[in-house]
C-alpha positions as YAML, in Angstrom:
chain: A
units: angstrom
residues:
- id: 1
  name: MET
  ca: [-5.63, -52.69, -21.12]
- id: 2
  name: ALA
  ca: [-8.60, -51.12, -23.44]
- id: 3
  name: ILE
  ca: [-9.37, -49.12, -19.91]
- id: 4
  name: VAL
  ca: [-6.10, -48.23, -19.53]
- id: 5
  name: LYS
  ca: [-6.12, -46.51, -22.79]
- id: 6
  name: LYS
  ca: [-9.26, -44.79, -22.28]
- id: 7
  name: ALA
  ca: [-7.78, -43.22, -19.50]
- id: 8
  name: PHE
  ca: [-4.06, -42.14, -21.38]
- id: 9
  name: LEU
  ca: [-6.36, -40.22, -23.74]
- id: 10
  name: SER
  ca: [-9.00, -38.98, -21.28]
- id: 11
  name: VAL
  ca: [-5.94, -37.55, -19.06]
- id: 12
  name: ILE
  ca: [-4.39, -36.00, -22.56]
- id: 13
  name: PHE
  ca: [-7.99, -34.78, -23.59]
- id: 14
  name: PHE
  ca: [-8.45, -33.06, -20.51]
- id: 15
  name: THR
  ca: [-4.80, -31.86, -20.31]
- id: 16
  name: ILE
  ca: [-5.00, -30.00, -23.47]
- id: 17
  name: LEU
  ca: [-8.69, -29.29, -23.10]
- id: 18
  name: CYS
  ca: [-8.20, -27.45, -19.61]
- id: 19
  name: GLY
  ca: [-4.90, -26.69, -19.65]
- id: 20
  name: PHE
  ca: [-4.48, -25.31, -23.68]
- id: 21
  name: VAL
  ca: [-7.54, -24.32, -24.90]
- id: 22
  name: TYR
  ca: [-9.84, -22.83, -21.59]
- id: 23
  name: THR
  ca: [-6.62, -20.86, -20.62]
- id: 24
  name: MET
  ca: [-6.33, -19.53, -24.63]
- id: 25
  name: VAL
  ca: [-9.79, -18.62, -24.46]
- id: 26
  name: VAL
  ca: [-10.55, -16.90, -21.05]
- id: 27
  name: THR
  ca: [-7.38, -15.04, -21.91]
- id: 28
  name: GLY
  ca: [-8.78, -13.87, -25.01]
- id: 29
  name: ILE
  ca: [-11.87, -13.14, -23.92]
- id: 30
  name: SER
  ca: [-10.37, -10.63, -20.79]
- id: 31
  name: GLN
  ca: [-7.37, -9.17, -23.61]
- id: 32
  name: ALA
  ca: [-10.52, -8.43, -25.54]
- id: 33
  name: LEU
  ca: [-12.77, -6.80, -23.08]
- id: 34
  name: PHE
  ca: [-10.50, -5.76, -20.11]
- id: 35
  name: ALA
  ca: [-7.32, -5.55, -21.39]
- id: 36
  name: LYS
  ca: [-6.30, -2.29, -19.15]
- id: 37
  name: GLU
  ca: [-7.46, -4.55, -16.27]
- id: 38
  name: THR
  ca: [-5.94, -8.31, -17.68]
- id: 39
  name: ASN
  ca: [-2.55, -6.27, -17.69]
- id: 40
  name: GLY
  ca: [-2.28, -4.46, -14.11]
- id: 41
  name: ARG
  ca: [-3.71, -1.38, -14.50]
- id: 42
  name: ILE
  ca: [-0.65, 0.26, -15.08]
- id: 43
  name: ILE
  ca: [0.37, 4.14, -15.08]
- id: 44
  name: GLU
  ca: [2.30, 4.75, -17.92]
- id: 45
  name: VAL
  ca: [3.32, 7.89, -18.99]
- id: 46
  name: ASN
  ca: [5.21, 9.16, -21.57]
- id: 47
  name: GLY
  ca: [6.77, 5.08, -22.21]
- id: 48
  name: ILE
  ca: [7.71, 5.51, -18.19]
- id: 49
  name: LYS
  ca: [5.80, 3.04, -16.15]
- id: 50
  name: TYR
  ca: [5.04, 4.13, -12.65]
- id: 51
  name: GLY
  ca: [3.32, 1.04, -11.60]
- id: 52
  name: SER
  ca: [-0.62, -0.13, -11.15]
- id: 53
  name: GLU
  ca: [-3.34, 1.58, -9.73]
- id: 54
  name: LEU
  ca: [-3.98, -1.99, -8.10]
- id: 55
  name: MET
  ca: [-0.41, -2.44, -6.16]
- id: 56
  name: ALA
  ca: [0.23, 0.18, -3.01]
- id: 57
  name: GLN
  ca: [3.79, 1.97, -3.19]
- id: 58
  name: GLN
  ca: [4.99, 3.54, 0.37]
- id: 59
  name: PHE
  ca: [5.20, 7.30, 0.07]
- id: 60
  name: THR
  ca: [7.11, 8.79, 3.26]
- id: 61
  name: GLY
  ca: [8.14, 12.34, 2.50]
- id: 62
  name: ASN
  ca: [5.80, 15.10, 3.83]
- id: 63
  name: LYS
  ca: [4.97, 16.61, 0.38]
- id: 64
  name: TYR
  ca: [2.60, 12.98, -1.05]
- id: 65
  name: MET
  ca: [-0.60, 11.27, 0.05]
- id: 66
  name: TRP
  ca: [0.16, 8.66, 2.39]
- id: 67
  name: GLY
  ca: [-1.22, 5.30, 2.25]
- id: 68
  name: ARG
  ca: [-1.94, 2.15, 4.97]
- id: 69
  name: ILE
  ca: [0.79, 0.74, 6.21]
- id: 70
  name: MET
  ca: [3.00, -1.68, 4.61]
- id: 71
  name: LYS
  ca: [4.46, -4.86, 5.72]
- id: 72
  name: LEU
  ca: [7.77, -4.38, 3.92]
- id: 73
  name: ASN
  ca: [10.55, -6.82, 3.68]
- id: 74
  name: ILE
  ca: [14.17, -6.03, 2.17]
- id: 75
  name: VAL
  ca: [16.15, -8.23, 4.05]
- id: 76
  name: THR
  ca: [15.44, -12.47, 2.96]
- id: 77
  name: VAL
  ca: [14.56, -11.89, -0.86]
- id: 78
  name: ASN
  ca: [17.40, -11.80, -3.93]
- id: 79
  name: ASP
  ca: [17.40, -10.97, -7.11]
- id: 80
  name: LYS
  ca: [19.64, -12.87, -9.51]
- id: 81
  name: SER
  ca: [22.21, -10.64, -9.22]
- id: 82
  name: GLY
  ca: [22.11, -10.98, -5.28]
- id: 83
  name: ALA
  ca: [20.29, -7.33, -4.68]
- id: 84
  name: LYS
  ca: [18.27, -7.28, -2.32]
- id: 85
  name: LEU
  ca: [14.30, -6.57, -3.03]
- id: 86
  name: MET
  ca: [11.75, -5.17, -1.31]
- id: 87
  name: TYR
  ca: [8.45, -6.68, -0.69]
- id: 88
  name: ALA
  ca: [5.13, -6.52, 1.16]
- id: 89
  name: ALA
  ca: [3.27, -9.25, 2.69]
- id: 90
  name: PRO
  ca: [-0.33, -9.01, 4.64]
- id: 91
  name: SER
  ca: [0.26, -9.34, 8.90]
- id: 92
  name: ASN
  ca: [-1.18, -11.33, 10.75]
- id: 93
  name: LEU
  ca: [-0.73, -9.92, 14.00]
- id: 94
  name: SER
  ca: [-3.76, -9.53, 16.11]
- id: 95
  name: PRO
  ca: [-5.44, -6.25, 17.15]
- id: 96
  name: ALA
  ca: [-5.34, -7.48, 20.17]
- id: 97
  name: SER
  ca: [-1.22, -7.81, 20.34]
- id: 98
  name: ASN
  ca: [1.05, -5.49, 21.76]
- id: 99
  name: GLU
  ca: [3.17, -5.12, 18.31]
- id: 100
  name: TYR
  ca: [0.33, -4.40, 17.06]
- id: 101
  name: LYS
  ca: [-0.79, -1.67, 19.41]
- id: 102
  name: GLU
  ca: [3.35, -0.28, 19.03]
- id: 103
  name: ILE
  ca: [3.15, -0.16, 15.30]
- id: 104
  name: VAL
  ca: [-0.29, 1.85, 14.97]
- id: 105
  name: ALA
  ca: [0.72, 4.06, 17.78]
- id: 106
  name: ARG
  ca: [4.49, 4.71, 15.97]
- id: 107
  name: ARG
  ca: [2.56, 5.76, 13.19]
- id: 108
  name: VAL
  ca: [-0.65, 8.00, 14.92]
- id: 109
  name: ALA
  ca: [2.76, 9.57, 16.48]
- id: 110
  name: LYS
  ca: [4.38, 10.18, 13.32]
- id: 111
  name: ILE
  ca: [0.66, 11.21, 11.46]
- id: 112
  name: LYS
  ca: [0.20, 13.89, 14.56]
- id: 113
  name: ALA
  ca: [4.12, 14.65, 14.00]
- id: 114
  name: ALA
  ca: [3.62, 15.51, 9.95]
- id: 115
  name: ASP
  ca: [0.09, 17.15, 10.65]
- id: 116
  name: PRO
  ca: [0.52, 19.44, 13.49]
- id: 117
  name: GLN
  ca: [-2.23, 21.81, 12.69]
- id: 118
  name: GLN
  ca: [-5.17, 18.98, 12.43]
- id: 119
  name: GLY
  ca: [-4.24, 19.04, 16.63]
- id: 120
  name: ASP
  ca: [-6.76, 16.26, 18.04]
- id: 121
  name: LYS
  ca: [-8.89, 15.54, 15.32]
- id: 122
  name: PRO
  ca: [-9.45, 11.92, 15.15]
- id: 123
  name: ILE
  ca: [-6.70, 10.18, 12.51]
- id: 124
  name: PRO
  ca: [-8.99, 8.19, 10.17]
- id: 125
  name: VAL
  ca: [-8.23, 4.38, 11.36]
- id: 126
  name: ASP
  ca: [-7.56, 3.42, 7.51]
- id: 127
  name: LEU
  ca: [-3.64, 5.81, 7.90]
- id: 128
  name: VAL
  ca: [-3.01, 3.63, 10.85]
- id: 129
  name: THR
  ca: [-3.49, 0.37, 10.33]
- id: 130
  name: ASN
  ca: [-2.50, -2.38, 7.14]
- id: 131
  name: SER
  ca: [-5.36, -3.80, 5.04]
- id: 132
  name: GLY
  ca: [-5.79, -7.52, 4.32]
- id: 133
  name: SER
  ca: [-3.60, -8.12, 1.30]
- id: 134
  name: GLY
  ca: [-0.71, -5.43, 2.78]
- id: 135
  name: LEU
  ca: [-0.92, -3.89, -0.54]
- id: 136
  name: ASP
  ca: [-3.88, -1.88, -1.08]
- id: 137
  name: PRO
  ca: [-3.39, 0.83, -3.05]
- id: 138
  name: ASP
  ca: [-6.55, 2.66, -2.05]
- id: 139
  name: ILE
  ca: [-7.47, 4.71, 0.97]
- id: 140
  name: SER
  ca: [-9.99, 6.50, 2.29]
- id: 141
  name: LEU
  ca: [-11.51, 10.10, 1.43]
- id: 142
  name: ALA
  ca: [-11.71, 10.86, 4.59]
- id: 143
  name: ALA
  ca: [-7.92, 9.77, 5.22]
- id: 144
  name: ALA
  ca: [-6.64, 11.47, 2.25]
- id: 145
  name: GLN
  ca: [-8.62, 14.72, 3.54]
- id: 146
  name: TYR
  ca: [-7.36, 14.92, 6.57]
- id: 147
  name: GLN
  ca: [-4.09, 14.90, 4.89]
- id: 148
  name: ILE
  ca: [-4.85, 17.72, 2.34]
- id: 149
  name: PRO
  ca: [-2.66, 21.06, 4.96]
- id: 150
  name: ARG
  ca: [0.38, 18.72, 5.20]
- id: 151
  name: ILE
  ca: [0.50, 18.65, 1.04]
- id: 152
  name: ALA
  ca: [-0.59, 21.67, 0.73]
- id: 153
  name: LYS
  ca: [2.10, 23.50, 2.58]
- id: 154
  name: TYR
  ca: [4.64, 20.82, 1.20]
- id: 155
  name: ASN
  ca: [3.68, 21.35, -2.12]
- id: 156
  name: ASN
  ca: [2.92, 24.89, -2.43]
- id: 157
  name: MET
  ca: [-0.69, 24.75, -2.87]
- id: 158
  name: SER
  ca: [-3.75, 25.66, -1.66]
- id: 159
  name: PHE
  ca: [-6.23, 23.46, 0.15]
- id: 160
  name: GLU
  ca: [-8.56, 23.27, -3.31]
- id: 161
  name: GLU
  ca: [-5.94, 22.93, -6.07]
- id: 162
  name: VAL
  ca: [-5.69, 19.27, -3.48]
- id: 163
  name: GLN
  ca: [-9.16, 19.03, -3.28]
- id: 164
  name: ARG
  ca: [-9.02, 19.06, -6.96]
- id: 165
  name: ILE
  ca: [-6.44, 16.33, -7.35]
- id: 166
  name: ILE
  ca: [-8.32, 14.25, -4.58]
- id: 167
  name: ASP
  ca: [-10.95, 14.51, -6.41]
- id: 168
  name: LYS
  ca: [-9.91, 13.31, -9.76]
- id: 169
  name: CYS
  ca: [-8.72, 10.67, -8.28]
- id: 170
  name: THR
  ca: [-11.56, 9.74, -6.43]
- id: 171
  name: SER
  ca: [-13.71, 6.31, -7.25]
- id: 172
  name: HIS
  ca: [-16.77, 6.75, -6.34]
- id: 173
  name: LYS
  ca: [-19.92, 4.36, -4.93]
- id: 174
  name: ILE
  ca: [-21.08, 1.94, -7.81]
- id: 175
  name: TRP
  ca: [-24.89, 2.74, -8.55]
- id: 176
  name: GLY
  ca: [-23.99, 5.66, -5.40]
- id: 177
  name: PHE
  ca: [-24.61, 2.92, -2.66]
- id: 178
  name: LEU
  ca: [-22.04, 0.36, -2.87]
- id: 179
  name: GLY
  ca: [-18.70, 0.33, -0.98]
- id: 180
  name: GLU
  ca: [-17.17, 3.53, -0.35]
- id: 181
  name: GLU
  ca: [-15.40, 6.32, -1.87]
- id: 182
  name: THR
  ca: [-11.19, 5.51, -2.08]
- id: 183
  name: VAL
  ca: [-8.78, 7.68, -3.27]
- id: 184
  name: ASN
  ca: [-5.81, 6.00, -5.27]
- id: 185
  name: VAL
  ca: [-2.58, 7.24, -3.53]
- id: 186
  name: LEU
  ca: [-0.39, 6.36, -6.35]
- id: 187
  name: LYS
  ca: [-2.26, 8.85, -8.76]
- id: 188
  name: VAL
  ca: [-2.61, 11.48, -6.12]
- id: 189
  name: ASN
  ca: [1.37, 11.32, -5.54]
- id: 190
  name: LEU
  ca: [1.88, 11.23, -9.71]
- id: 191
  name: MET
  ca: [-0.77, 14.27, -9.73]
- id: 192
  name: LEU
  ca: [1.18, 16.57, -7.44]
- id: 193
  name: GLU
  ca: [4.26, 15.53, -8.92]
- id: 194
  name: HIS
  ca: [3.25, 17.07, -12.77]
- id: 195
  name: ILE
  ca: [3.73, 13.80, -14.58]
- id: 196
  name: LEU
  ca: [0.08, 13.02, -15.07]
...
């Protein structure tokens, strides 16, 4: 009976310690030191929340910067009122599959039609492929710069003005050599709309 009592008290103790105390301490530390990141790095302007810097949004208009391909589903999930909800998910397609090749070919055709002034210039690979999560909010600097002529044309801007916006939304390599330079698509588009 004493063993059962000790086991029961151990379960209660570790449930409180690991389930409540640890969680509250870690949450408190993260809120104190990294509040913006902990809360999803939401972009809010004048009380309006436009999205998270950490989560991709799909932009399809010619005046916007386009991000990576997103695998979107608007059929299978409903909210409490019955309305369809859109969600994205990673793709499990093999790069060797015919379906994957068709998706890439359609995206290449769409980009070439939207950016005819680029001629036969190679399209950066991240503009025609999914990210691992399907929700990558950033694209490479090369992919952003590839779109400058189209964005400038449809926003009545100079190439230099678009480049300045891209520069403001570019994350540089950590310590100058780790990782790659990336551009946040949502921030660029909010700046194009004069929201940021």
